[in-house]
N, C-alpha and C positions, 0 to 999 in steps of 0.2 A: 792866761787861762789856756793857751796852748801846751804849756809846761805841764799841765794834768793830764792831757793826751799822752805824751810822750812818757811821761812817770807810770801811766796805768796800763800801756799797750806791751811793758816787759812781760807781766804776770798774766798768765792765762783768764783766770778767774776775773780778776779786774778789768781785764780786757772785753769780756763776755758783760760784764757789770754794766761798763760804760756803754756798750752797743744798746743794752737794754733800754739805756734812758735817752731815747731816741732825741726828744725835745731839747733835753740839755748840750746833747752833742751838737745839734743843728744850730744852738745859740753860740757854741763855742766856734764853730766855723764862721758863723757871721761876725766874731769878734777878732778872728786872725785876719793879718794880712798875708800879702802874697808870698814873702819869705818866709812867716811862721809855716804856712800851710806845705811849702818845698821842703823846709826842714821835717814837719811829720811823715809826707811820703817818703823821705830818703831813709829816715830812720825805720820806718816799716818795711820798706824794701831789704834794708838789711837783716832785720830781723826774720823776714819770710826766707831770704837765702839761707840763712841759718838753719831755720824750722824744717827746710825742705832739701837740705844735702844729701847726696846719693847714700851716706851713710844710715840715713834715718829711713830709706826706703827697702823693700824687698821684692824682689822677683820671682814670680812662681811661671816656672818654664813648661809645667803640665799643662797649666789653664792659661797660659801666656798673659799675666795679670802682674801691674805694677802697684802695690799698696804701701803705706805707711807702716812700720814696724809698730810704733807708738800710738795710742789713741791720742795723747796730748797733742801731739804734731800734726793729727789730722783736725782736730778740734780748733787748733790755732788758724790753720788754713780756711776753716769754714767762717770762724769768728771776722777773719781779715775780709773775707768776702762781702761778709754782712756790713762790715764797717765802710767799705767801699760804696755799697749800696745805699748806705743813709746819706753818705756825701753826694752821689748822684741825685739822690731826693733833693736834698738841699740844693744842688744847682737848677735842678727842674723849677724849684719854686722861687728863686732868687734872681735867675738870671734869664727869665722870660723876655725881659725888653731888648734884651742885646740881640742884635743881628746874628751873630755867630759866638761861639765859645771857643776859647783857645786855652786847652788843658795844659797845666805846667809840664816841663819835662819829666820832673821827678815822678809826678804821677803817671806819667805814661810808661816811663820804667817800669813802676810798680805793676801797671797794668800788663805789661808786655810778658814779664814773668809768671803773672797768675794765668794768663793765657797758654803760656807754655807748659806750665806745671798742671793745669786741669787737661790739657789735650794728652800730657804723657799718662796722668794716672787714670786706673780703671774703677773709678769710685763714681756710681751714678748719682749720688747726691751731693758730689762737688760739682760735678758738672751741670746738674739741673739748676744747682744754687747760683753757679756761676752764668749760666745761660739768661738767668733773669737780670744778672747785670749787663750784660751785653745787649739785652731788648731794651734796658732803660736807658743805656748809654746812648743808642742808637736813635732816641725819641731827643736828644738834645741837639739842639742847632750848631754843631762843631765845625770848625773849619776844615774846608775841605783840603786835606794833606794825605799823605803816606799814613799817619795813623788812623785817620778816620776811615781810608778806604780798607786797611788790615781790619778794623773792627767790623764794617759791613760782611767782608768774606768770611769771619768766624761766627758772625750771626748765621749765616748761610749753613756753614758747617754745623753748628748745636742744632738748628732746626731741622736739618737733614738726618743728622744723628737721632734726634729726638724722635722723628716720624718713622725711622727705620728702627727703633729700641722697639721693645715688647709693651714700653709703657706708652709708645707714639699714638697720638688720636690725631682722628681728622681736623681737628682745631689747629694742630701743629703744622699741617698741610698746607691749610687756608693761610696761614702765617707766611709760608714759603710763598704762595702765591703774591702776597703784598708785598715781599721783600724782593722778588724775583728780578727787580731791575738792577739789582747789586752785583749779577752775575757778570754785568757787563766789566766790572772792576777787575775781574779775574786775567790774570796774566796766562792767556791761554800758550801753550808750546812751551813754556817754562817749567823745568822739573823743579819744584820746591816744595815743602812739605804741606803747605795750604791748597795748592794746586792739586796735587796728587790726591790729596784727602777727598777734595770735593768729586775728582773722577772717581773715586773708589766708592763713596757715598751713594753717587749719582746711579751710578752702575749698578749697585746693591738693590737701591730704592725700585728700580726697573723689575727687579725678581721678587718683590714682594705684593702680594693681591690687593693688600689693605692700602696700598698707595697707588698702583696703575688702576686700580679700579675706582677709586675716587677722583671726580671731575677735576679738582684742583691739583691732584697729583698730574694726572694728564696733560693739562694746561702749562703745569711747571717743566715737565720733562718734553715737552715738544717745544717750549719757547728755549731751554738749555740747549736742546739738539741744534736748534737752528742757527744759535750764535756763533759757532765757530767749528774749523773742519776736525780741530783735536778732539773736541768732547763727543763731537758727532761720531769719530772712529771709535773711541772708548763706548758709547752707548749703543751703537750698531752691533759692536761683536758681542756684548751683552745680549741685546735683544735676538740675535740668531741662535745663538748657545740657548736661551729661555726658551723659545719658539719650538726647540725639538722637544722638551721635556714638560713644557707646560701642559695644564689641561686643555682639552680641545675647546672648552666652552669661553675658557679666559682669553683665548686667540683675539676675539671679536676687539678686547681692550687695545692689544697691542697693534690692530689695525688702525684704530683711532688716531692713537696716538703718532703713527708715521705718516698718516694722512694729515693731520693736522701740522706736524711739521714741516710737510712739503708745501701745505697752502700757504702758511704764514711767515716762511722763511725768506730773507732777502735774494736779491737777483744774484748776490757772489756766491751765496749758500745753495742755489736752485741746483746748479749742476752737480754740487757734493751728494746731496740727497739724491738727484737723479740716478748718479752712478750706484747708489747704495740699493734703489730700486731694482736695477737692472742684476745687481746680486743675487736680490730676492727671486727676480724671474729665473735667473739660472739653476737656485736651488729647486723651486717650484718644476723646473724640468728633468734635470740630472739626478735630483736625489731618490731614495726607494719611495714608492707609491704611497705609503702611508706618511712619510716624514713631507714629501712635494705636497701631499693635500694639505699640511699645516701653513705652508709657506703661499699656497694657494689662496687658503683662506686669509691672510694677512693682506694680500693684494687685493681681496676682492671687493673692497670698499670703493677702490679706484674702478673696478669693473661696473659697480651698481650707478656710477656716478658719471658714466660715461657720455651722457648728453652735454655735459659742459665743455665748451671748445678748449679749454687750456687742458683738460683731462685728456679729450680726444688725441689733442698732439702729444699729449706724455705717454697715452697707451702706444701709440704708434711708434713713438721713439724708442720706447724699452722693449717693445715686441718684435718690431721689423728690421732685420730680415731673419731673427734667430727662431721666430713661431714655425716658419715656412721649412726650414732647416730641420728642426726637430719632429715635423709631421711625417718626414720621410726618412727619420732616423733608422737603422738596422736593428734597433735595440726596441723590442715590443714595450718595455716598459716606460721608456722614454716618448714614444708616440703616443702612450695611453695619457702620460701625463700631459703632452702638449695637445690633444684632444680635449682634456678637461678645460684647458685654459681658453683653446679655441673656441668652444662653446661660450664663454663669457666675454671673449673680445670681438666676435665676428662683427663685421668682415675683415678688419685688420686692413682700413685704407687711410691714406693720407689726407686729413680733412681739407688740407689745402689745396688739392689739386682741381682740375675741372671737370664739369659733368662727364664727358666720354671717357676719361682717362679712368673716373671714376667706377663707371659701368664695367670697364675692363677689369680692373681690380676686383670687383664685386665676382667676376667669372672666374679668377683665380681662385676666389674663396670656396664656389660653388663646385669647382673641379676637383679642391681637396678633399671636400666632404664625400662626392662620388667614390675618390679613390679609397679614402677609408672605409667606407661602408664594404669595399672588398677585400678588406684587411685580412689576413690567415689567422692572426690572434684572436680569439673569443673575447678576451678583455676590450681590445681596442675595438671591435664591433660593437658592443655594449655601450662603450662611452660615446661611440658615433651616434647610435640609436638614439641615447639622452641628449646627444650636441643638436641632432637634428630637430627632434620635437619641442626643444627649448627654442631654438631659432624661430622656428614655425608661430610658436605662441609668442615670443616677444616680438618679432618683425614681420609679421604678416603684412602689415600694411605696406613697408617698404619692399617688400619681394615682387619680383613682377610673376604674372600669372602662370608664365610657361615654367617657370624655376618651382614654384608652388608644387605644380602638378609632377615634377621630377622628383621633388624632395619626399611627396607623399606616395609615389611610385616604389621609390628606394624604401620606404618604411614597410609597405605593405607587400610589395612582391619579393623584396631580398631578405630584409631583417626579420620581419615576422614569419618568413617560410625558412628561418635557419634552422636548420635540423639537429645541429652538433651542439648548441647551446640555449638552456630555457631561460639563462639569465638576459640574453639578447632579447629575447622575445618578448619577456617579462617587462624588461626596461622599455620597449617600445608601446608596451599597453599602458604602463606607466605614465609615460610622455603623453598619450592620447587623453589620458583621464585628466590633466592638467588643462589640453586644448579645450576638452569637454566644459571645463569651468570658465571659460574664457567666453563670455556672451557675444562678443565682437566676431570670434569666427566659429563657433560652434555648429552652424548650419551647414558645415562642410561634411558633417557626418550624416546626413540625409543622402548625401550622395555617395559616402564610402561605406557604411555600414554592411551592405550586403557582401562587401569584399572581406570582411573582418569578423563575421558572427559566428564562422566556422569554429571559432578561439573558444567558445563555450566548452567543448569538449577535446581541449587541448590536454595531452598527457601530463604536462606541467601542473602543481597545484598552483604555484605562484602565479603562473599565466591565467589560468581559469579564475583565480580570486580577483585579480586586478580586473579581468575583461568583466566580472561579473559587477566590481566597482565602478566601470565605466559606463555600464549599461544603467546602472542606479544613478550616475549623474547626468546621464541624457535624458533620463526619467522627468529627472528634477529640473533641468534647466532647459528641454525643448519640450516632449510630450511623452506622455506616456506609450505611444504606438512600438518603440523600440523592444519593449518585454515581448510583443506578440510576434516579432520577426525571429526569434530565437526558438530554438529545437528545444522544447521542454521536456520531452520523453528523453532525450540524450543528458539534459541536466539533471533531471531526478534520478536517473540511474547512477549519475556521476555523485551526485548527494548522498544516495544511500550506501553506494560503495565506501565512500570517504568516513560516513558516519560509522560503519562497522570497524573501519580502520582507527577511528578516533576510539572507539570503545574496546579495542583490543589492546591499542596502546596504554590504555587507560588501566588496564588489569594487568600489563606487565610489571614484573616487580622492580620496584625503585632501587633497591641494592642487589647489585649483581656481582660476584667476584670474577666471573669471566671476563676475558677481552673480547669487546665487541667486533671483532675482526671480520671483514667480507661480510656484514651485516649493514643494509642502508639503515640510516637512522631516520625515522618517521618524525616529522615536525609537529607534534600535537598543536603547537599555538596556531601554526599556519591553517592546519586542518580546521581548527575552530573559528577561525577568522572567516575562512572560506565558507564554512557552512553558516555561519551567521550572516553573511551577505548574500549568499544564496536564497537562504529560506525569506531574507526580506525582499530579494527580488520576487521569488515565488508569490508572496503575500501581499505584493504591492498593491494590487487592487481587491485584494480577497477582504483587508479588513474595512472597506469602504462602503460599507452598507450596515442596517441594523444589526442586533445582536442575535436574532432568532437566525437571521440570515447569514449570518456567520457561524453559528452552530450547524445550520444545515451544511454548508461549505465543509465543514470540518468533518462531519458525518462523512459525507460521499468521498471525501479526500481520503478519509480513513479505511473506508471500505475497499479503495483501489490499492492505496499506498499506506499500509498502516505504519510502516518503518519512517516513512517520509514525514508523514504526519507528526510522529513522535520527534522527529528532528526539528520540525518546525517549532512545535511546542517549545522544546528546549531552548532553541538557538535565536529565534527571530526576536526582535529588539523594537519592531516598527508599532507595537500596541501597548498603550500607556496600561500600568497597572490596574488601574480602577477597571479599566475594560477588560483587561485579562481575567480579574476575579469574576465579574459579570457574565464573561464567557464561559468559565470554568464551572458557575454554578449552574446554569442552564444544560452544560454537558454532563455534570453530575448528576443531575436531576433526569436528563434522558436514561443516563446507565441504568440508575435505579429503576427506573419504571420497565424497561426493556428487561432487565435481569429478572424480575418477577412475573414476566410472562409465561405461561404454562410451557412453551418449548425451550425455554432457558434458565427456569428457577433452578434445575437441577444444580446448575454452577453454583448455586448459593445455598445449597444444601449437601454436596457431597464433597468429599475431599478424596476421592479414589483417581488417580490419573489415568487409570484403564478408561473410564466413561470418555476420554478423548480420543479412543480408537473410531469414536464415530465421526464421521468428516464433517458433519452439520455443527455438530457439538464443539469439535475443535475451531471450526471458523469463528462460532460466538465466542469462545473461549478468547481467542485472539484478538477478537474485533472488541471485545470490551475490556479486556486487560490493556489493550494500546490506549481504548479511550480514558480510562482512569488513570494510566502513564502520564497521558497528554494534560488531563486536570491538574495533576501534580506538578507537572511543568509550569504549568500557567500560573499556578499559585505562587512559586518558588520566586522569591525575591531577587533582582539580577544585580543589583547595586546598594550601595549604604543608604541612597535617598529614598529607596523604595522599602529597606529595612524599616526606617524611621516611618514612612507612610503608613505600613502595615499595622502599626500600633495605635493608630489614631480612632476615636470613638466609632466614628462612621464605618469603618472597616470592621472591628470587632464585632459590633452589633449585626453587620451584613453575613459575616460568617456564622455566627450562631444562629441565625435564621435558616441558613442554607445547607450548613453542613452539622447536623444534627448527630448526636451518638447513636441513635437507631440504626442509620443506615451502616454503620461502622460493625454494630453488634451482629448484624445479619451475615456478615460475611465472615466470622468468626470460626476456624476449624472448615472451611471451605477452600477450594482451589483458587477462588478469586480473592482470597483476605489479602497476601500480600500485598496485592494493587491497591486496594481501599486502605492499607496501613501506609502504603506509600503516600497516598492524599493526607492524611491525617498528620503526617511528618511535617507538611510544610502550611497546615493551617495554624496560624498564629493566635491560638487559644490553647489556655493551660488546662491542666488535668482537673479542675473544678469542673468543668463543661464535659468531660468524659469519665467519670466516677465509675461506671462498671469495666470500662477499656483500663483504666488505671489498674482496678483490681486484677482484672484478667491478665495484663500484661506484668504485673507484680508476681502472679503466679507461675507465668512462663519463664521469668528470669529465676525464679527459684526449681524450676524442674528443666533446666538445660541438660540434665544427664540423660533424659529420656533420647537425646540427640534428633528427636523428631522435628522441634522448633527451632534449630540453631540459626536458620537461615533467617526467619521471620525476627528473632531476638537482636540479630547482628545488624539486618538491614533497616528494620524499621522500629523496635521496641527500645532499644538502647539508645538510637538518636534522639527518639522521642523523650525518653527520661532524663538525656541530656539537656534538651530544650526545657524541660518542666522545671530542672533544677534539682532533680529526685536521684541522679544517679550516683552522686558522692556517697549515700548511705550505703549501698548497694557495695561500692568497691571498699568501704570501712569494713563491713562486714565479711566480704569475700578473703580480703587480703588479711584479715585478722584469722580466718580458718585455715588459709595456707601457713600463717606462722604457726599454728596448732598443728598442723600436718606434717611441718618440716620438723617439728619437735617429735613428734611421735615415731618419725622413723629414725630419729637418733636414739629414743630410747630403745627402740627394737635391736639396734645395731650394738648397743651396751651391754642388752640382755639376751643376746643370739643364741646363747647356748641355751636357755631354758624359755627362749619366746613362745608363746600360745598363738598358733595359727589360727585355731577357729575357737571362739568362745562359745559358752554355753547357750547364751541367749540369743546370738545371731551370727550364723556363719559367715556372713559377709563381712563381719565387723573384726578390727583390729585392736591389740589390747594397746591402752595409751597411759603411762605413767606422766603425771602432770609435774613432776617436780623438775627442778633447772638441771639441765644434764650438761655435762663437762665430758667428753669422751677422749680428747688428747689436750695438750697444751695448745697444739695449733688451731682447736674448735673454738670459736667466740662464744662468750657467754650470753645467756638469753638478753634480748633486748629490751632495756626498760623505758627508753625514752619513747619508743612508739608502740609497745606491746600492749595492744587493747584488746578487750573482751567485749562480747557481743552482749549488749543489754537484753534482749530478746532471743532466745534459740530455739532452734527450730524442734517441734516434737521429734523424738529419734535421732535428732543430731547429736545430743550428748545425752546417754543413757547413765543413769546411776547403777554403779556395780554393786553398791554398797546401799542398803535401804536406810541404814542409819544415818546416812548423809544426804539424803535427800529434803531435808529442811533448807539446804544450802541453795535448793533450785525451785523451791516453792513457787516463786515469782515467775520464773521462766516456763514452767509447766503449763500456766494458765492461760487461756485465750491463745491456743496454736493453731486455731483455724488460719486466722490471717498471719501468714508467715511473715515472719520479723514485723511485729505488730506496729502499729501505725504510728506508736509514740515516737519512734526512732525518725521515721519518715517525715511526720508533720512537723516535729522540731526543727530537724534540720533545714524543711522546707522554708520555714519562717524567718530563719537565719540567714538562709542565702539571699533572701530578698533583701535581707538590711545590711548584711556585712559583708566583707571583703571574705572570699571562698576561703582562702588559705586560713584566716584568723578565726573561722568558724570551726575549721578540720581541728584545729589545735585545741580549741576550746571544749570540742566534743570528745577528743582523745582523752584529754585530762579526766574530763566528768566521767568517763567509762571507766577509766583506770581506777579513780577514787570510789566509785560504786560498787565495783567488782572485785577488787582485789583480796578483799576481807574474803569473799566467798570462795575464791577458786585457788587461793594461794599454799591450801593446804598440801605438803609435800606426798602426805600418804593417799590423796584422792586418787583412784583411778578410775578413769571414763573411757568411752568406746566412741570412735570415730566413724559415723555412718561413710560406708563409701559411696553412697550417692549423692551424699550433700559433699563429699571431698573431690567427687568428679565434677561435681555443678560448679564449684569454686574455681576449678582448674579451666573449667570450659569458660565461665563468665570472664575470669583474669585474662584469657588468651583471646577473645575478642575484644576486650578493652584496650590491649596492647597494640593491636593491629592498626589503631586510629592514632594519628599524630594528634589530634585534638585532645585527646584524653589523657596524653602522656603527663600533664602537669598533676592529674589528680593522683595519679601513681606515685611519679618520681620526685615531685617535691615535696608532698605530703608524708610520704613512707621510705624516704631513702634506706632508714636503717633497717626497716623490715625486708626489704627488697633485698638489699645487700645480704642480710642475715640468710636469708632463702637461696641466694645465689652461692654463699659460702658453703652453706651446711650441704646443699646438694651436690656441690663439687665435690665433697669428702665423700658422699653417699657412692657416688659413682665410682669413686678410687677403691672404696671399700668392695663395692658388688664386682669389679673387674677384678680386684685381687683376690677376692675367694673363687672367681672362674679358673685363674691362671695358678692358684696356689700348689696345685697337684698336676698330673696328669689327667687329661680330659678323656675319661676312660668309658666309652661306650659298652654296655653289657656284651659280651660275646656271643652270647646266644641269640642277639639280634642280628649280629653277622652271617652266623650260619646256625641252622637248627642241630648240628652235630656237635657244637661247641657246648661245654658244660655251663649251666646255668651259674651264675654269681648274682648275688646280692651287692648292689652299688648305691651306696648312700647319695642322695641328692642333695646339694646347697639350696635351702629353701630363700628365694628371693622376699626380700621385705615388698617390694611391688614387682607382681607378676602377672597382673590383667593387663591385655594388652591395650585396650583404651586408657588405662592409668599410664602407662610406658610412656604411650604418645603424647597426651596432654602434659605429664610432667617436663618430659624432656623439650617440647615444643614451647612451653612457657619459661624453662631454665635458659635455654637457647637465647629466646626472645629477651628475656630480662638482662642476660649476660651480655648480648651485643648493645642492647638500648641503654643500658645504666653504666656500660662501661664508656660509650660515647660521650654520655650526657658528663659523666665524673672528667674526663678528658678536655672537653668544651669549657667546662665551669671550675675547674682545677679543684675536684672536692676530693679530700684525703681518704681515700679507701685503698685497701690492699689487694692488688691486682697479681702482682708477680708471682705470689704463691698458687693461686688459683691457675695460673696460666701453665707454671711447671706442671702441676697435677696433671693437665691435659696431655703433656709428654708423657708423663709416668704411665697415663692409660693408655696411650698410641704403644707404647712398649709393652704393655701389660698382654694387651690383646693380640700384636704380634708374637708375643714369647709362649703362648699356650702351644702345650704339647700333646699332640694326639695319640694315645696307644692305638696301635694298628693302624695306622694313617694310610699304608698303601692300601689294606683290606678296605677300609672307608673308602679311599678315592676310585677302587677299581671294581666296588660292589656292584653288581647287577641287579637291580631292584624287580621282584616277581611279586605279584600283589597277592594278599591271601595266602601266605606261607604258614600262618599259625591259626590253628582252632582253639587253642589251649586259651579260656577266659584271661586267666591270670597274666598272661605274657601279653595278651592285647590291654589289659588296665596298666600293665606295668610300660607299654609303649606309649599309652596316652599321657601318663604322667611325665615321660622323657620328651614326648612332643612339646607338651605345654612348658617345659623347663626350657629346652633349645630355641622354642618359638619366642620365650622372653629376651634371651641373649641375642637373638636376631634383631629384634626389636630395639633393644638398646643400641646395638652397634649401627644399625642403619640411621637412628635419630642421632648419635653421637657424631656421625660423619660430617652434619650441618657444623658443629662445634669446631671439629678441626679443621673445617674450610676457614670459618671465620678468623681462629688463632693463627693459620698460617698466613691469610691476607693482611693481619695485622703486622707481619714481620718481627712479631717477639719471641718467636721460638729458634732456638737452635738446631736446624734441622739436620745437622751432620750426621746425629746417630740416630736418626729414625729410617726404619727399614718399612716402606709402605708395601712392598712386595708379599713380605710375611704377612702384614697386616690383612691385603687383599685374599692371600691364599687361605688364610685362618678363618676369614669370613666366610668364604665358599666352601669350607670343610666343616663349618657349623651347619651349612645347608644341607650338605651331604647327608650328616648325623640325622639332620630333620628328615631327609628324604627316605632315610632307612626306617626311623620309627614312624612315620607317618602313612597310613592307610589311604587316605583319601587323594588320589592322583591328583584331581582338578585344585585341591586346596594346595597340594606340593608346588604344581606350576607356578599358580598365582605367587607364592612367595618366592620361587626361584625369579620370574620376570621382577618382581619388587626388587629382590637383591641385585638382579643383572643391571637394572636402569640405574640403579643409585648408583653402581659401582662406574657406570659409563660416565655419568656426570661427574662424578670424582675422578676418574681418568683424566677427562678433557681439563678438568682444574688444576691437575698436576703439571699435565703438558705445557698447559698456557701459562703458568706460573714462571716467573722468571728465574728465581733460583734453580729450577730443573732444567732449564734451556740447555745448559753443556752437558748435562748428564746423560748421554745416549744410552751407555750401557744399562742405566738405572732404568729408564724407560722402557727398553726394549725387554727387559725382566719382567716389568709390571704387565706388558702387553702378552708377553708368555704366558703369565699365569691366568691374566684375562681370557685368552685363548683355550686353556686347558680346561676352563668350566664354563665355556660356550657350549651349549648343547646342541644335538640335532635338531631339535623341536624349536630353538631360536629362529625367529623368521630372517631369511636371507637380507631382506632390505634394511632390517636395523641393523645387522653385521655391517652391511655396505656402507651405511650409514656412518656409524661410528668411525670406522675405518677411512674414509673419506675426509673425516674431521680431522682423523690423527696424520694424515697425508697434509692439511693445510698447515697444520698447526708444528710438527716437526720441522724443525729447520734443516736436519741433516738428510735431504732427501733421499742423496743416493744410497746411504747406508741402512735408511728404513726400507727402501726398495729392494735391495738385496735381501733382507732380511724377510720381508713378503715371498720373495722368488724362491728362498730356500726355506718356507715353512715346513714344508715334509721331512727335510734332511733333519730339523732339528731335534734331535732325540730327548731333550729336557723337556720340550713342550709334547711332543707325540706320543712319550711311552706311556703316558698315562691315559691317553684318550682312546676312545672307541673308534673303529672305522669308519662308520657313517657320521661320526662328529668330525673327524677328519676331512672326510669326502665334502660336507658341507661347507666348510670354512673355505677348504682349496677352490669349491665352486665361484665363492664370493671374491676370493683373492683373483682368480683366473680372470673374472669380469672387470674387475678393478684396473687390473695391469694391462689388459686387452685395450680398455679406452682410453689409459694414459697414453699409449703407444701410437694411437690412430693419429694425433696430430703430427709427429714426426714423419710419418710416410707422406 
């Protein structure tokens, strides 16, 4: 029978077939004698050598892998392993009764060869397959010999490898724990393949979170570590290296491993582990502060268990005398590290010494604390403050009364009065907070509170915040009397001031290109926390009464401190949501009743701010508006739990009864309206409860062009519609109109020669051709993907030019009283409640496309865009784009439309500035002098010339450009930006290259008002004034775009000349000054330009690229001085020059330039004497102040 095996294993296919017939193969093994078996193993060994010779393997240097060249050779090895596995199965079933199994020599040879091959190969399948063999053979009762020991070591190697591989699971780690006793067989200290591999795999497993985080993994590592000095050395090296780079939260696992190793190791290994612990102590003292903290965290498990006698001995052994030397080190960082450790191991006394000596050693520790409290370094004093508080809290019972008093005096009289560091004072108060939580010792505050209550008015925000927290803890753990001992007047002043600071911080632009040097950063999170704790302290007893009494207290508080009451309503968290709703309803009812009283009802009937000139009415306005703000704040949910609670039926019914629509309707178009609508924003009821307000708000959103309701739309109506799920339909409508508007601009560019600036029907309307426009090869085609059309069009929004074509718009022209009739809103409203909003958007876009494409696709159809509706769309989208929470509605749903607008408006600006710079800018000569001959000069007609339109188009374009560019970069969206950025460079060069005819005359022209009585010339001047005004506004807002592009660092700035750019900008102003008769209006434009150039100048001076270009910077400052007129306030000039002195690094060069200002002919030649004198006075004042410290 055995001949059948020998004859079949030659052929791979036959070999696989025989392995599949397991029962038949097992029966063959049963019939074979020992000699026949030996012959099979010998024959198979020879075949294996043949199949695995070096010629049949290939090594990849790049990946460091060794694999088979041919698949047949690999399959033979896998089949061979399977064959051996079946034999082991036969042994386990038939040799159970034997006490021990002695495998024949040829089998051992074959197995040695298999171990060698699988060890060399980089084939996971082979390793895992052979690993199962290893685990099976270890289950047999083998005779103890070298072979069985070798197998056990390889079992460990396999399990370690599998645990460390990507496929390794916790089950493999549990098997390691099971076979951990096999580690005793390893020949430590002998450099062979298996031992070295074991070292490497153990060290590697120490860096794997899935291994050291697992409980069995910790047990295995600590067991191996404790076996021998050699493996302990390898693991310790890896341990130290990994501790430096490990996530801080994972260090705790390392701490448990080394603690378990020390606790469970033999006496022989104890000294080795303790030596390694001494090394860790050295690292925790000598390393940089952040790294030392990591090693301190590793040792922390010993510090927290220091009640154990053996651990107390260990702590003394590894820390004494090294801790005392390092506490007195000349290096403050080492003293700091030592102080942090000293806090945890105090008092570092030998546990074996007698009582008398023990007390002497304790004195040594107390003296060290006293010396550290007087340390010159702030960080060391801060660590000392924390150390003393910790010692008092943890060791109060064993500290003598005298020592307690000394330590408390150090805290109160020294560290709390540290003038040089708020961190030291803050650390003390934090420590006192922890002591206040300790019920065993917190009664000490009854004696010391009078000595520390002044901290409520400390200059440091952190100190005040922590002190308020301390008082709240004392109120909670002792009694309420501590609140009464505080100077509440001082606290209320501080809260009010910090609340204003918080609001100012919230208003600061998040995006700033300027470097924030020499400006202290306000920490809004800390302010918020302080306000929350402080308001909780003030209201600690305020809410301990019924609702009516609470409302009474709120009203009284609001009459005296309105800002403080608003702050309390916003930040206080010690009143439950249901109680807040009840309180807010009572306050709301009181407000409604009071506003209807005879002497206050005017606030609900007038919208004229002049009535606030009456002091009594002004007081009432402040009182009731503040009261409504408080109501809104009380209604606002402060966390997710409260948001869920708001939707409950009980609260919904309560709100419907208390906050009915009538109250809000009465406030419409009155002074008090914004505050009522603020309340409305936080009531969790939908628009079905407020139908008239919904209709009113709808009309307001469609009349933004009036510019009087912008604030109420921004602050109240848009957030309200967003909450109701109705905002999306308005975004669809307005983004579509923007798409049509940009199309109209391109139509006019194409037809610029014969464009009609005024239509017959409406002087304010601009002709639009609805055909698809292609101006240049660079201009993108119309967007088909997202080009949507409005289903319900405003009356007057699209006026049919051709009467024969009105049939296309019959549906649109009906029922136009309700703007954007309710079909669109109601349809979207229902879908939004049922489906994902993004999905709904796509459905509606496609629906609108399909329904309207046939009606508006006629290329011959000419329609008019109403300027009011166009401005309304711009204003609406400008409000939407300012809030991050609305961005998904724009940029996710309409990326193509937005990019289309950015792309086309970019080219429109290029076209506009090209038209300006095409020829000389020639101001009519008779404007410069009445003696010059009159000349008729044709003015380029701008497509957009209205000041409001320029402002809104530019603001929206720059917002879209900045935000959408950022989103594209973040999400790797494929849109072309390089071309648009290069157009910015071209535009800057176009503005810089404008040539002014009679430039010297324009610069030196002295203005005398009312020179002309000729009506024709006056009308001509008005026309030129409008033209130049448009240019100025285009440039003013375009500077924002320039700053952003420069900040992106995507422009080559080598060829840019900002000096000419600024010069030409001011020359346009000079031209405006000449043509404008209104002096007040001229100065207004001048200061607008001057202030914008000031901020642009600071941007350039701050930017890294211009850092070393001193000559370039001085040229720009030259130009700036040339156009800084005598009526410019000196304070403003001084402010900008002081900023220049801070920013410009070449101080000496700049100072010499300022000192020689009068002698600079390039600057002074074009300036008037009064202008020079004004600037020189400012310079003298700056230079004089600068020289004073030197004297």
